[in-house]
C-alpha positions in Angstrom: 13.5 1.9 -14.1 13.5 -0.3 -11.0 13.5 2.8 -8.7 10.7 4.3 -10.7 8.5 1.2 -10.2 9.2 1.3 -6.5 8.4 5.0 -6.1 5.2 4.7 -8.2 4.1 1.8 -6.1 4.9 3.8 -3.0 2.7 6.7 -4.1 -0.2 4.4 -5.0 0.0 2.7 -1.5 0.2 5.9 0.4 -2.6 7.6 -1.5 -4.9 4.5 -1.1 -4.4 4.4 2.6 -4.6 8.2 3.0 -7.9 8.2 1.1 -9.4 5.8 3.7 -8.2 7.9 6.6 -9.5 11.0 4.9 -12.9 9.3 4.3 -13.2 8.4 8.0 -12.3 12.0 9.0 -14.6 13.6 6.4 -17.6 11.3 7.1 -17.0 11.6 10.9 -17.4 7.9 11.4 -15.2 4.9 11.9 -18.0 2.5 11.8 -16.8 -0.9 10.9 -13.1 0.1 11.3 -11.2 -1.8 13.9 -8.5 0.1 15.9 -6.5 -3.2 15.5 -6.2 -2.4 11.8 -4.1 0.7 12.7 -2.2 -1.0 15.5 -1.1 -3.8 13.1 -0.3 -1.2 10.4 1.8 0.8 12.9 3.7 -2.2 14.1 4.4 -3.5 10.6 5.3 -0.1 9.2 7.6 0.7 12.1 9.3 -2.7 11.7 9.6 -2.2 7.9 11.0 1.3 8.4 13.8 -0.1 10.6 14.5 -3.0 8.3 14.6 -0.7 5.3 17.0 1.6 7.0 19.3 -1.4 7.8 19.3 -2.5 4.2 19.5 1.0 2.8 16.3 0.9 0.7 15.2 4.5 0.6 11.9 3.8 -1.3 10.8 1.6 1.6 12.2 3.9 4.3 10.2 6.8 3.0 7.1 4.8 2.2 6.9 3.1 5.6 7.8 6.2 7.6 4.8 7.9 5.9 2.7 4.9 6.6 3.6 5.2 10.3 2.3 8.8 10.3 -0.8 7.7 8.4 -1.3 4.9 10.9 -1.0 7.2 13.8 -3.5 9.6 12.2 -5.9 6.8 11.4 -5.7 5.3 14.9 -6.3 8.7 16.5 -9.3 9.4 14.3 -10.8 6.0 14.9 -10.3 6.1 18.7 -11.8 9.6 18.9 -14.8 8.8 16.8 -15.5 5.5 18.6 -15.3 7.3 22.0 -17.6 10.0 20.7 -20.1 7.4 19.4 -20.0 5.6 22.8 -20.5 8.8 24.7 -23.4 9.8 22.4 -25.0 6.3 22.5 -24.5 5.8 18.8 -23.7 2.3 17.5 -20.2 2.7 16.1 -20.3 -0.7 14.5 -23.2 0.1 12.2 
């Protein structure tokens, strides 16, 4: 039962964050999204992945490894969209 709670929580977290990244990609805007959000997420998720490996907690290893990938994708989308907005003279903070 304990593992089931962990895996269910993992799925909820991953889907929630993935939905935000998908929305940014689909809407073609990262207005109001700071790149620091993804930098912080990447740092925390990488650290938690290493920690989870060291304590052999596979729920958190998998969850945080996926969150690293999600953070990289979100960061890439955000940077690309903000550069495009700056190049096109669009206010990316709107």
